[in-house]
Backbone as CSV, one residue per row, in Angstrom:
resi,resn,N_x,N_y,N_z,CA_x,CA_y,CA_z,C_x,C_y,C_z
1,MET,24.275,40.151,207.522,24.869,38.841,207.718,24.300,38.210,208.988
2,PRO,24.136,36.890,208.969,23.655,36.185,210.159,24.626,36.355,211.318
3,GLN,24.118,36.216,212.528,24.948,36.422,213.702,25.629,35.164,214.223
4,ASP,25.088,33.974,213.968,25.785,32.795,214.474,26.967,32.476,213.546
5,PRO,28.080,32.006,214.103,29.312,31.834,213.332,29.194,30.923,212.109
6,VAL,28.488,29.824,212.213,28.396,28.893,211.089,27.569,29.489,209.947
7,SER,26.453,30.125,210.268,25.642,30.757,209.228,26.394,31.909,208.583
8,HIS,27.136,32.650,209.396,27.929,33.755,208.864,29.016,33.228,207.931
9,LEU,29.673,32.150,208.332,30.696,31.520,207.497,30.106,31.085,206.167
10,LYS,28.970,30.417,206.214,28.319,29.954,204.985,27.952,31.138,204.091
11,ALA,27.468,32.229,204.680,27.119,33.422,203.906,28.359,34.031,203.247
12,LEU,29.484,34.076,203.967,30.729,34.584,203.384,31.168,33.726,202.207
13,ILE,31.105,32.423,202.385,31.526,31.498,201.330,30.637,31.660,200.103
14,GLU,29.332,31.750,200.302,28.418,31.921,199.169,28.618,33.258,198.471
15,LYS,28.974,34.280,199.226,29.154,35.613,198.650,30.454,35.732,197.852
16,TYR,31.533,35.166,198.364,32.847,35.386,197.773,33.407,34.229,196.951
17,THR,32.756,33.062,196.998,33.243,31.922,196.222,32.121,31.386,195.348
18,VAL,32.445,30.372,194.574,31.441,29.721,193.737,30.806,28.529,194.446
19,LEU,31.137,28.324,195.711,30.593,27.205,196.483,29.326,27.607,197.216
20,SER,28.499,26.626,197.515,27.297,26.860,198.322,27.332,25.997,199.583
21,PHE,28.524,25.554,199.950,28.706,24.725,201.140,30.045,25.079,201.783
22,ILE,30.220,24.645,203.016,31.483,24.873,203.719,32.429,23.721,203.368
23,PRO,33.547,24.032,202.732,34.463,22.954,202.352,35.193,22.379,203.566
24,ASP,35.614,21.136,203.452,36.407,20.499,204.504,37.856,20.913,204.292
25,ILE,38.253,22.001,204.920,39.587,22.560,204.706,40.678,21.604,205.177
26,THR,40.350,20.694,206.091,41.352,19.735,206.572,41.705,18.700,205.509
27,SER,40.856,18.541,204.499,41.142,17.572,203.441,41.940,18.183,202.296
28,TYR,42.221,19.487,202.349,42.962,20.133,201.274,44.422,19.714,201.302
29,ARG,44.988,19.594,200.116,46.407,19.239,199.995,47.073,20.173,198.995
30,LEU,48.343,20.374,199.194,49.139,21.218,198.318,49.279,20.530,196.962
31,ILE,49.088,21.268,195.900,49.246,20.727,194.551,50.738,20.702,194.248
32,THR,51.258,19.534,193.892,52.695,19.404,193.670,53.107,19.692,192.231
33,GLY,52.252,19.425,191.282,52.559,19.696,189.880,51.923,20.998,189.446
34,PRO,51.941,21.252,188.159,51.281,22.465,187.676,49.769,22.347,187.864
35,GLY,49.177,23.331,188.480,47.739,23.302,188.738,46.943,23.667,187.499
36,THR,45.891,22.927,187.278,44.999,23.252,186.173,43.638,23.536,186.771
37,GLY,43.148,24.697,186.592,41.875,25.089,187.158,41.975,26.496,187.708
38,THR,40.902,26.942,188.314,40.890,28.289,188.872,40.451,28.244,190.325
39,CYS,40.897,29.234,191.042,40.547,29.388,192.447,39.029,29.555,192.573
40,ILE,38.446,29.004,193.633,37.002,29.075,193.826,36.525,30.464,194.233
41,PHE,37.436,31.376,194.586,37.036,32.740,194.917,36.712,33.491,193.635
42,ARG,35.584,34.147,193.634,35.123,34.868,192.456,36.160,35.897,191.996
43,GLY,36.473,35.869,190.713,37.368,36.843,190.112,38.844,36.613,190.349
44,CYS,39.214,35.593,191.075,40.624,35.342,191.377,41.341,34.807,190.135
45,THR,42.501,35.376,189.854,43.296,34.933,188.706,44.671,34.411,189.137
46,GLU,44.876,34.261,190.433,46.144,33.736,190.938,46.267,32.252,190.603
47,PRO,47.483,31.745,190.481,47.644,30.312,190.217,47.156,29.477,191.399
48,VAL,46.544,28.350,191.094,46.033,27.492,192.159,47.195,26.788,192.850
49,ALA,47.038,26.563,194.157,48.086,25.917,194.943,47.536,24.783,195.799
50,TRP,46.223,24.776,196.048,45.604,23.789,196.932,44.388,23.176,196.248
51,GLU,44.124,21.912,196.568,42.943,21.220,196.070,42.367,20.356,197.177
52,ASP,41.066,20.054,197.069,40.459,19.190,198.080,40.813,17.734,197.799
53,ALA,40.338,16.831,198.631,40.689,15.416,198.524,40.265,14.786,197.198
54,ARG,39.240,15.356,196.559,38.773,14.821,195.278,39.522,15.410,194.093
55,GLY,40.435,16.346,194.372,41.201,16.959,193.291,40.460,18.110,192.625
56,GLY,39.612,18.782,193.352,38.855,19.920,192.815,38.744,21.016,193.846
57,ASN,37.801,21.934,193.629,37.579,23.076,194.530,38.907,23.744,194.888
58,TYR,39.594,24.195,193.861,40.938,24.754,193.991,40.960,26.077,194.743
59,LEU,42.079,26.315,195.413,42.341,27.586,196.078,43.761,28.035,195.750
60,CYS,43.933,29.341,195.541,45.280,29.886,195.432,45.837,29.967,196.855
61,GLU,47.105,30.273,196.990,47.732,30.311,198.315,47.061,31.325,199.236
62,GLY,46.825,32.524,198.736,46.221,33.571,199.560,44.814,33.248,200.001
63,HIS,44.004,32.702,199.103,42.624,32.381,199.455,42.534,31.123,200.318
64,TYR,43.530,30.247,200.231,43.584,29.111,201.160,43.741,29.633,202.590
65,VAL,44.620,30.607,202.769,44.846,31.202,204.090,43.564,31.878,204.583
66,VAL,42.881,32.604,203.697,41.630,33.277,204.068,40.577,32.253,204.486
67,MET,40.371,31.229,203.670,39.354,30.213,203.962,39.673,29.485,205.266
68,LYS,40.935,29.148,205.459,41.346,28.471,206.697,41.056,29.367,207.905
69,ARG,41.356,30.659,207.791,41.098,31.586,208.892,39.605,31.705,209.166
70,TRP,38.791,31.845,208.106,37.331,31.927,208.287,36.807,30.710,209.030
71,ILE,37.242,29.530,208.606,36.748,28.293,209.217,37.245,28.170,210.661
72,ASP,38.504,28.473,210.898,39.041,28.428,212.271,38.290,29.396,213.178
73,GLU,38.015,30.613,212.692,37.302,31.598,213.501,35.869,31.161,213.774
74,ALA,35.217,30.559,212.800,33.860,30.065,213.010,33.857,28.949,214.051
75,ARG,34.859,28.081,214.002,34.965,26.999,214.992,35.156,27.540,216.398
76,GLN,35.827,28.683,216.509,36.067,29.294,217.809,34.910,30.180,218.254
77,GLY,33.921,30.354,217.402,32.773,31.180,217.758,32.946,32.639,217.422
78,LEU,33.931,32.962,216.593,34.148,34.337,216.175,33.500,34.567,214.815
79,ILE,33.256,35.807,214.501,32.703,36.146,213.200,33.642,37.139,212.541
80,THR,34.221,36.757,211.414,35.144,37.609,210.693,34.470,38.892,210.255
81,GLY,35.111,40.019,210.515,34.605,41.300,210.036,33.356,41.770,210.741
82,ASP,33.023,41.195,211.838,31.797,41.553,212.548,32.023,41.255,214.027
83,TYR,30.997,41.462,214.819,31.095,41.153,216.242,30.952,39.653,216.467
84,SER,31.583,39.152,217.488,31.395,37.765,217.866,29.969,37.575,218.357
85,ALA,29.418,36.419,218.123,28.067,36.117,218.606,28.020,36.201,220.127
86,LEU,29.153,35.993,220.767,29.206,36.045,222.225,29.359,37.467,222.753
87,PHE,29.705,38.409,221.904,29.940,39.784,222.324,29.148,40.745,221.461
88,GLU,27.838,40.685,221.582,26.956,41.611,220.863,27.245,43.031,221.309
89,PRO,27.007,44.035,220.462,27.288,45.432,220.839,26.591,45.846,222.139
90,GLU,25.394,45.345,222.398,24.680,45.690,223.625,25.430,45.160,224.852
91,THR,26.013,43.977,224.719,26.750,43.378,225.814,28.012,44.170,226.122
92,LEU,28.650,44.700,225.087,29.874,45.465,225.284,29.621,46.770,226.013
93,ARG,28.424,47.328,225.872,28.120,48.616,226.487,27.737,48.482,227.954
94,LYS,27.428,47.286,228.424,26.980,47.089,229.821,28.120,47.146,230.782
């Protein structure tokens, strides 16, 4: 996986979802009626709960939380499941 947070985020999204871009998580809204569609995470069968501003790119509740966390961590310069770009293993040993 790439070491910079944005590239790492994009790689996670491409690996685990059907998207090839970073979605604007701030534009997502809770679906108020019955959701029709499937979560963008590969293999997810949970009911959809969130949609983007265009009414697509659905997320179930659990994957909405995951995506929001990934994006928040990338914005802060952290890398989920890996070392932060600011704290390489060599730096930690010094």
